[in-house]
VOPAGU-2260 file (C-alpha; in pm, 1 decimal, decimal comma):
REM VOPAGU-2260
SITE   aa  ch    i         X         Y         Z
SITE  MET   A    0    6782,4  -12688,3  -16965,3
SITE  THR   A    1    6602,0  -12397,1  -16822,4
SITE  SER   A    2    6182,1  -12444,1  -16750,5
SITE  ASP   A    3    5930,7  -12174,5  -16905,1
SITE  ALA   A    4    5706,8  -12303,4  -16623,3
SITE  PRO   A    5    5645,5  -11983,4  -16352,4
SITE  THR   A    6    5814,5  -12056,3  -16048,5
SITE  ILE   A    7    5533,1  -12070,8  -15745,3
SITE  ASP   A    8    5585,7  -11899,3  -15415,3
SITE  TYR   A    9    5462,2  -12103,0  -15181,8
SITE  ARG   A   10    5547,8  -11882,6  -14883,6
SITE  LEU   A   11    5362,3  -11601,4  -15065,0
SITE  LEU   A   12    5048,5  -11809,9  -15103,2
SITE  LEU   A   13    5075,9  -11947,0  -14740,3
SITE  GLU   A   14    5137,4  -11587,1  -14608,6
SITE  SER   A   15    4840,3  -11451,3  -14829,1
SITE  GLU   A   16    4591,9  -11751,6  -14682,9
SITE  LYS   A   17    4718,6  -11676,5  -14295,0
SITE  SER   A   18    4626,0  -11298,4  -14352,5
SITE  GLN   A   19    4272,1  -11375,6  -14531,0
SITE  LEU   A   20    4203,0  -11597,6  -14246,3
SITE  GLN   A   21    4305,0  -11352,2  -13987,9
SITE  SER   A   22    4100,3  -11108,4  -14121,3
SITE  GLU   A   23    3823,3  -11351,1  -14121,9
SITE  LEU   A   24    3848,2  -11404,2  -13764,4
SITE  SER   A   25    3866,1  -11080,6  -13717,0
SITE  GLU   A   26    3567,7  -10960,5  -13850,4
SITE  LEU   A   27    3372,1  -11238,0  -13656,2
SITE  GLY   A   28    3495,7  -11084,8  -13344,3
SITE  TYR   A   29    3764,4  -11333,4  -13254,5
SITE  GLY   A   30    3945,4  -11199,5  -12984,5
SITE  GLU   A   31    4337,2  -11245,7  -12908,5
SITE  GLY   A   32    4190,6  -11481,3  -12578,7
SITE  GLY   A   33    4090,3  -11719,3  -12801,9
SITE  GLY   A   34    3710,4  -11669,4  -12827,7
SITE  LEU   A   35    3430,7  -11456,0  -13009,5
SITE  HIS   A   36    3304,6  -11145,2  -12783,7
SITE  TYR   A   37    2965,5  -11015,6  -12827,6
SITE  ASP   A   38    2806,5  -10723,0  -12703,8
SITE  PRO   A   39    2690,5  -10760,9  -12375,4
SITE  ASN   A   40    2377,4  -10510,0  -12402,8
SITE  PHE   A   41    2274,3  -10706,1  -12702,4
SITE  ALA   A   42    1936,2  -10894,4  -12649,8
SITE  ASP   A   43    1961,9  -11281,1  -12633,3
SITE  SER   A   44    1703,6  -11420,0  -12825,9
SITE  SER   A   45    1712,3  -11772,4  -12991,4
SITE  GLN   A   46    1775,1  -11623,6  -13300,0
SITE  VAL   A   47    2075,8  -11472,7  -13164,0
SITE  THR   A   48    2174,4  -11781,7  -12961,8
SITE  ALA   A   49    2168,9  -11995,0  -13296,5
SITE  GLU   A   50    2355,4  -11703,2  -13524,6
SITE  ARG   A   51    2647,1  -11714,8  -13191,8
SITE  GLY   A   52    2638,7  -12076,9  -13267,1
SITE  GLU   A   53    2696,5  -12055,7  -13649,1
SITE  ALA   A   54    2982,9  -11832,0  -13558,6
SITE  GLU   A   55    3152,3  -12022,4  -13340,2
SITE  VAL   A   56    3138,8  -12326,3  -13566,6
SITE  LEU   A   57    3287,5  -12103,3  -13861,1
SITE  ALA   A   58    3538,8  -11946,0  -13592,8
SITE  VAL   A   59    3654,8  -12294,7  -13492,4
SITE  GLN   A   60    3693,6  -12398,2  -13847,7
SITE  LEU   A   61    3886,8  -12047,6  -13961,3
SITE  LYS   A   62    4100,7  -12120,0  -13650,6
SITE  GLU   A   63    4175,5  -12468,9  -13748,8
SITE  SER   A   64    4295,9  -12329,3  -14120,6
SITE  LEU   A   65    4484,7  -12110,3  -13951,3
SITE  ASP   A   66    4670,5  -12343,2  -13752,9
SITE  GLU   A   67    4723,0  -12583,5  -14100,2
SITE  VAL   A   68    4851,9  -12256,9  -14251,0
SITE  ALA   A   69    5111,8  -12214,5  -13949,0
SITE  MET   A   70    5221,7  -12575,2  -13938,9
SITE  ALA   A   71    5309,2  -12566,0  -14343,5
SITE  LEU   A   72    5505,8  -12246,3  -14296,9
SITE  GLY   A   73    5679,4  -12434,6  -14040,1
SITE  ARG   A   74    5715,8  -12728,7  -14296,1
SITE  LEU   A   75    5835,2  -12489,0  -14545,8
SITE  ALA   A   76    6098,7  -12339,7  -14314,2
SITE  ASP   A   77    6239,1  -12706,2  -14207,8
SITE  GLY   A   78    6196,6  -12817,9  -14571,8
SITE  SER   A   79    5954,6  -13093,3  -14542,7
SITE  TYR   A   80    5714,3  -12870,1  -14715,0
SITE  GLY   A   81    5539,5  -13036,6  -15037,6
SITE  HIS   A   82    5593,7  -13408,6  -14948,5
SITE  CYS   A   83    5289,1  -13621,6  -14825,8
SITE  GLU   A   84    5299,2  -13684,2  -14452,1
SITE  ALA   A   85    5150,4  -14032,9  -14554,0
SITE  CYS   A   86    5391,7  -14170,1  -14820,6
SITE  GLY   A   87    5684,1  -13891,0  -14844,6
SITE  VAL   A   88    5618,7  -13861,7  -15240,8
SITE  ALA   A   89    5623,0  -13496,2  -15363,5
SITE  ILE   A   90    5263,2  -13344,6  -15380,3
SITE  GLN   A   91    5166,2  -13201,1  -15737,9
SITE  PRO   A   92    5253,7  -12819,1  -15768,9
SITE  ALA   A   93    4894,4  -12745,9  -15877,3
SITE  ARG   A   94    4750,7  -12908,0  -15563,1
SITE  LEU   A   95    4953,3  -12729,4  -15371,8
SITE  GLU   A   96    4898,6  -12409,7  -15586,4
SITE  ALA   A   97    4512,6  -12467,3  -15497,3
SITE  MET   A   98    4560,9  -12565,6  -15129,3
SITE  PRO   A   99    4892,8  -12438,5  -15036,9
SITE  ALA   A  100    4860,6  -12579,3  -14644,2
SITE  THR   A  101    4787,1  -12931,0  -14747,7
SITE  ARG   A  102    4940,1  -13211,7  -14632,2
SITE  PHE   A  103    4883,9  -13504,8  -14845,6
SITE  CYS   A  104    4929,4  -13638,3  -15184,2
SITE  ILE   A  105    4601,8  -13637,7  -15358,3
SITE  ASP   A  106    4586,6  -14047,9  -15318,1
SITE  HIS   A  107    4624,3  -13996,9  -14907,4
SITE  ALA   A  108    4385,6  -13728,2  -14887,4
SITE  ASN   A  109    4091,1  -13953,0  -15040,7
SITE  ARG   A  110    4147,4  -14202,6  -14781,4
SITE  THR   A  111    4199,7  -13906,8  -14482,6
């Protein structure tokens, strides 16, 4: 019996998310050395300092998401992708499609 349901290409979803995150980091000025780079001639006022702080928080969040995507690609390669790290049950395809880098089923995601 064949299924009429479309096959989801999780690798494509993850690679697309990876590319998007890298692009956002690049737009923030996140460099290869792992930090944000600012124009040294830019005036350093309290507003600039606040904006830098916000940009740094966003960069950390984007980097963490990028790391999650990289780990998901690793799980895809080793065959453990799509199973909850807490209980081992298969994660629902709709959840994986919405959050391709997720590590937990919906039950365990609500507990962490």
